[in-house]
Structure formats: C-alpha cells, structure tokens
C-alpha positions in Angstrom: -0.3 0.0 -0.1 1.2 3.3 -1.1 2.8 5.6 2.3 3.2 9.0 1.9 6.2 10.1 4.5 6.2 13.9 5.2 8.1 16.2 7.9 11.6 15.4 9.0 12.7 13.5 5.5 15.1 15.7 4.5 14.3 18.9 4.5 10.8 18.0 4.0 10.2 16.3 0.4 7.8 14.1 -0.1 9.1 10.5 -0.3 6.4 8.6 -1.7 7.0 4.0 -2.2 5.2 1.1 -2.2 5.8 -0.5 1.3 5.8 -4.0 1.9 4.6 -2.4 5.9 3.5 0.5 7.4 7.1 0.8 9.1 9.3 4.6 8.6 12.1 4.5 6.1 15.8 4.1 7.5 17.6 7.1 6.8 21.2 7.7 6.6 22.8 11.0 7.4 26.1 12.3 7.7 27.7 11.3 4.1 29.6 12.9 1.6 28.3 13.1 -2.4 27.0 9.5 -1.6 26.6 7.6 -5.2 26.3 4.0 -5.1 24.4 1.6 -2.9 24.8 -1.4 -2.6 24.0 -5.1 -0.4 25.0 -8.0 0.7 23.4 -10.8 -1.1 22.9 -12.1 2.2 21.0 -9.0 3.7 23.2 -8.8 6.2 25.4 -5.2 5.7 25.4 -2.5 3.2 28.0 -0.3 2.1 27.6 3.5 0.5 30.2 5.0 -1.7 31.1 8.5 -0.9 32.5 10.7 -3.6 33.5 13.1 -1.1 34.3 16.0 -3.2 34.0 16.5 -7.5 33.2 13.1 -9.3 36.1 13.7 -11.1 39.2 15.1 -9.1 42.2 12.9 -7.8 42.1 13.9 -4.4 42.2 10.5 -2.4 39.4 11.9 0.2 36.9 9.7 -1.1 35.2 6.6 1.3 33.2 3.7 1.5 30.4 3.4 4.7 29.4 0.2 6.2 25.8 -0.1 7.9 24.8 -3.3 9.2 20.8 -5.0 8.6 19.0 -2.7 10.4 20.5 0.1 8.5 22.9 1.5 11.0 26.2 2.6 10.2 28.9 0.3 11.6 31.8 2.7 10.2 31.3 6.1 8.5 34.5 6.0 6.5 35.2 2.2 6.7 37.4 2.6 3.4 39.1 5.9 3.2 41.9 7.1 0.3 44.9 8.8 1.6 44.5 5.7 5.1 46.4 2.5 5.3 47.9 3.7 1.9 44.5 3.0 0.5 44.3 5.5 -3.0 40.5 6.5 -3.3 39.5 9.2 -5.2 36.0 9.4 -6.2 34.5 6.2 -5.6 31.1 5.3 -7.8 29.5 2.2 -8.4 29.9 -1.3 -6.1 29.3 -4.8 -6.5 30.1 -7.0 -3.8 31.2 -11.1 -5.4 31.7 -13.4 -1.9 33.7 -11.5 -0.4 35.6 -8.5 -2.0 33.3 -5.3 -2.5 34.6 -4.0 -6.4 34.6 0.0 -6.4 34.6 1.6 -9.6 36.9 5.0 -8.6 37.9 7.0 -11.8 39.9 4.9 -14.2 40.8 1.9 -11.8 38.5 -0.7 -10.3 39.3 -1.2 -6.8 38.1 -4.7 -4.8 38.3 -4.7 -1.0 37.9 -7.2 1.4 34.4 -6.5 3.0 35.1 -7.7 6.2 38.5 -5.8 6.7 38.1 -3.6 4.5 41.9 -4.4 2.7 42.8 -3.7 -0.7 42.8 -7.0 -2.7 43.0 -6.3 -6.1 43.5 -3.1 -9.0 42.9 -3.1 -12.1 43.9 0.0 -13.9 41.8 1.5 -17.2 43.8 4.5 -18.1 45.4 2.4 -21.3 42.2 1.6 -22.8 40.6 5.2 -24.3 42.6 7.5 -26.0 40.6 9.8 -24.1 39.4 10.4 -20.3 38.5 7.6 -18.6 35.7 7.4 -15.8 34.9 3.8 -14.8 31.1 4.7 -13.3 29.2 0.9 -11.8 29.7 -2.3 -12.1 28.1 -5.4 -12.1 28.4 -9.2 -11.4 27.3 -11.8 -14.0 26.0 -14.8 -12.3 29.3 -16.9 -14.4 31.0 -14.9 -11.8 32.7 -12.3 -14.9 32.3 -8.8 -14.0 31.3 -5.3 -16.0 32.5 -1.9 -15.9 30.6 0.9 -17.8 33.2 4.2 -18.8 30.5 7.3 -19.0 33.6 9.4 -21.2 34.7 6.5 -23.8 31.1 5.0 -24.0 32.0 1.8 -23.4 32.0 -1.6 -21.1 34.8 -3.3 -20.1 34.6 -7.0 -19.1 36.7 -8.9 -16.5 38.0 -12.0 -15.4 38.3 -12.2 -11.8 39.4 -16.0 -12.0 42.1 -15.1 -14.9 44.2 -12.3 -13.2 41.1 -9.7 -13.6 41.9 -10.3 -17.6 40.2 -7.2 -19.0 38.2 -7.1 -22.5 36.1 -4.3 -24.1 32.7 -5.8 -24.9 31.7 -2.5 -26.2 32.3 0.7 -27.3 29.6 2.7 -28.6 28.5 6.6 -29.4 24.3 5.0 -29.3 25.9 4.1 -25.4 25.7 8.0 -24.6 27.0 8.1 -21.4 26.2 4.7 -20.1 26.4 5.1 -16.4 24.4 2.7 -14.4 24.6 -0.9 -15.5 22.9 -4.3 -14.0 22.6 -7.9 -14.9 18.9 -9.2 -16.0 17.9 -12.0 -14.1 16.4 -14.0 -17.1 18.5 -13.5 -19.9 21.8 -12.4 -18.2 22.1 -10.0 -20.7 23.5 -6.7 -19.6 21.6 -3.5 -19.2 22.7 0.2 -18.9 20.9 3.7 -18.3 22.0 6.2 -20.5 23.0 10.1 -18.9 23.1 12.0 -21.8 19.6 10.9 -23.6 17.7 9.0 -21.1 17.8 5.2 -22.6 17.4 2.5 -21.5 20.0 -0.4 -23.5 20.5 -3.8 -23.6 23.8 -5.4 -24.5 24.3 -9.5 -25.5 27.4 -11.5 -24.3 29.3 -10.5 -27.9 28.3 -7.1 -27.3 24.9 -6.5 -29.9 23.6 -3.1 -28.3 19.4 -2.7 -28.9 17.2 -0.7 -26.6 15.2 -1.8 -23.9 13.2 1.6 -24.0 14.1 4.2 -26.2 13.2 7.8 -25.0 11.8 9.7 -27.9 9.6 12.8 -28.7 6.5 10.6 -27.4 7.7 9.0 -24.5 10.4 11.5 -23.2 10.1 10.1 -19.7 13.7 10.4 -17.9 15.8 12.8 -18.5 19.3 11.8 -17.1 19.2 8.3 -15.8 21.9 7.1 -13.2 20.9 4.1 -11.1 19.6 0.4 -12.2 18.6 -2.9 -10.5 16.1 -5.5 -10.4 13.6 -7.1 -7.6 12.9 -10.7 -6.8 10.1 -10.6 -9.7 12.4 -9.6 -12.3 10.9 -5.5 -13.0 13.3 -3.4 -13.6 13.8 -0.2 -11.5 15.3 2.7 -13.1 16.6 6.9 -11.1 16.5 9.9 -13.2 19.2 11.7 -11.4 18.1 15.2 -12.8 13.9 14.8 -12.7 14.0 13.2 -9.0 12.3 10.1 -10.0 12.5 6.5 -9.4 10.2 4.7 -12.2 9.3 0.7 -11.9 9.2 -1.1 -15.5 7.1 -4.0 -14.8 8.1 -7.1 -17.4 5.6 -7.2 -19.6 6.9 -2.8 -20.3 4.8 -1.2 -17.8 6.2 1.9 -16.6 4.8 3.3 -13.2 6.6 6.0 -11.2 6.7 4.6 -7.8 9.0 7.8 -6.4 9.1 10.9 -6.8 10.5 14.5 -5.9 13.9 12.9 -4.9 17.0 15.2 -3.9 19.3 13.6 -7.3 18.7 9.6 -6.9 21.7 8.2 -7.6 23.0 4.9 -8.3 20.2 3.2 -6.2 20.2 -1.0 -5.4 17.9 -3.7 -4.6 18.2 -6.1 -1.6 16.0 -8.7 -3.2 16.7 -10.7 -0.2 14.6 -8.3 2.5 13.4 -6.7 -0.9 14.1 -3.3 -0.5 15.4 -0.6 -2.0 18.5 1.7 -1.3 18.6 5.1 -2.6 21.5 7.2 -2.5 21.4 10.9 -2.3 24.1 12.7 -3.9 23.4 16.4 -3.2 21.9 15.9 0.6 24.9 14.0 1.7 22.3 11.3 2.7 20.3 8.0 1.6 17.4 5.7 2.5 16.1 2.5 2.7 13.1 1.5 1.5 10.4 -1.6 1.7 8.9 -2.4 -1.7 5.7 -4.4 -2.2 4.9 -7.0 -5.0 4.2 -4.8 -7.6 0.3 -5.6 -9.0 -0.1 -8.1 -11.6 0.1 -7.0 -15.4 -2.0 -5.6 -17.7 -3.8 -8.1 -19.8 -2.8 -8.0 -23.4 -6.6 -7.0 -24.3 -6.5 -4.0 -22.2 -6.4 -1.3 -23.7 -3.4 0.8 -22.5 -3.9 4.4 -21.2 -1.6 7.6 -21.1 -0.7 6.3 -17.3 1.1 3.3 -19.1 3.4 6.0 -20.8 4.4 8.2 -17.3 2.0 11.4 -18.8 -1.1 10.8 -16.4 -1.6 9.1 -12.7 -3.5 5.8 -13.5 -7.4 5.9 -12.5 -8.5 4.0 -9.1 -9.6 0.7 -9.2 -12.0 -0.5 -7.7 -11.7 -2.4 -4.6 -8.5 -0.9 -4.2 -7.6 -0.1 -0.4 -5.5 2.5 0.8 -4.1 5.4 -1.0 -4.0 6.2 -4.9 -1.0 7.6 -6.2 
C-alpha cells in the first residue's frame, strides 16, 4: 500500500514508495556526495560509496560507509582514501562478489575485503581509451564475470577475476550515450545499462550486440539523466532519474510506473532482493534511504487497452476495490 512520508524526510521532500509494511524508511545521514548503495546478498550488511568532492578529482579523500542489517552505520569511513596506503579518489558504482567489494574509482577498479577493508585487487583502465576514462558502475554476472561502464569513453568492459582480472572491451559505441548504471537481467543474463546523455535503457548481449529496451523519443520523453538500474526478485526493473528526481519501475510487460518522485538527486540505486528493499543514495543531500517494496501489481492483460498512464503522462485511474491511497 502506498505510504506518504513527510516532515523530516530531507527538508520535507515527500517520498512515496510502495511498502511491504507501514514501518518508516531508514534514513542514513552524515554522508559526503553518496553515489552508490549496495547490499550483501545475505541481507546482513550494506555499503555506500562517498565521492566526497568533485566526481573527477584525484583528491584521495573518497570513502566507503558500512552499515549493519538495520541500516545503522557501523563505520562511516570503513575504507578511506589516504588511510592505510589506500588510494580512493571518487568511488562510484560498486558490486559484491563473495567476500570482495569491487569499487569503480575514476580509471581503476579496486577490490576490497568486505570484512577487513583491505585492498585485494587493482585493475587499471587508463590505457584502454584514447581520451579520459571515467568508470561509473560495476555489475557481477552469475558466471563470475564483472562488467564496468565507462561514461566518458562510451564503453563497457568485461573483467574475469579468475584470470588475473583480465580485461576485454565488450562494446564501445556512441549509442551508449554516456553509460552510467549497469545491471544483469535476471532472465536473459544480458547486460542492462542506462544512459546519462539520452535517458535510454539499453541491452547488450554477451557478444556485444546493442539494442534499445526503451527509447526516449519525442512521445515517450519520460527520462532525462538516468543514473542507476537494478532488478527486484520478480524481474521488474528500477531506474533512477538523477535530474528529474524520480524512481521508475518497469514491469516485465514493459509498463512504467513512477514509484517515487520529488527526490533530491537519486544516484546509483540498488535493490536488496533478500529483504525486498530499495536502496537510494541522495547525492546532493549527503544522505541515503532504505525503503520497502511491495510485490508489484499483476501485469495488464494484453486485451486491455493501454492508457497514457502506462507511458507516464497521467496518473492511473483508481481501481475499484483497492484499499489505501492512490499514487
């Protein structure tokens, strides 16, 4: 049932999400330009990357915050640039693979032990593009491969951790239009990425073939600068629009629903599929939030005519017999 939070929710900005229970969202404050929010697959701990400055500066002051299962900060600067021989400038996207937390940091992918914070791997990408390298997000496939998006070079790389972190270029294409968030589709295992410059959702096959899942054309210009993407346990996709301040859900039959709006710069969102939570970092508010998700409503039958609500232009009409407030 949709619940409206007001009052102390980040300067009274209203967040509306579909919740599994009436409990309030968990709010995390005291961060520094938070960019990515991920959870351990066991649902027992969480990590937030903090750029702590300009997103392209080599200032060695970025840090990773560690939270417990309840969303309470265990260690604000669990991994910190400039401490214990760690170089961490502007950490952005992250992915957990076993005991290793992988972090995209400018032109390097770094792996840290999730328990101790010790650096265990460094992969450099500085020589793989003729221009500036700006690694933005990381995703791990079920086969153990890693994928990293490079926003500036319109590229996505594939890394094999079992082969000394060998790097291949999966795709370099201007149609990527500044790839930011990336995720693995739970059914096809294809790579899904979102575009910062064009607001597109794109799909990439294991051999690098690119197609549009959702175009952002004249009649469906619902997105502006997409930042994050992830999937829930039912295979529904969630994307965050950094500039428009919205989080969208795309159901398996490609129906779009705004599940949250008026948000202060939602960055690289994550989904905790174990506990059915959405994890939202607010880049400019120096804060983040954990909130519950409900099981999405069933897909609309193909025989039922679509309305403008399916395309995000107007709110859907109220359904008879539905309890609670409507969005």
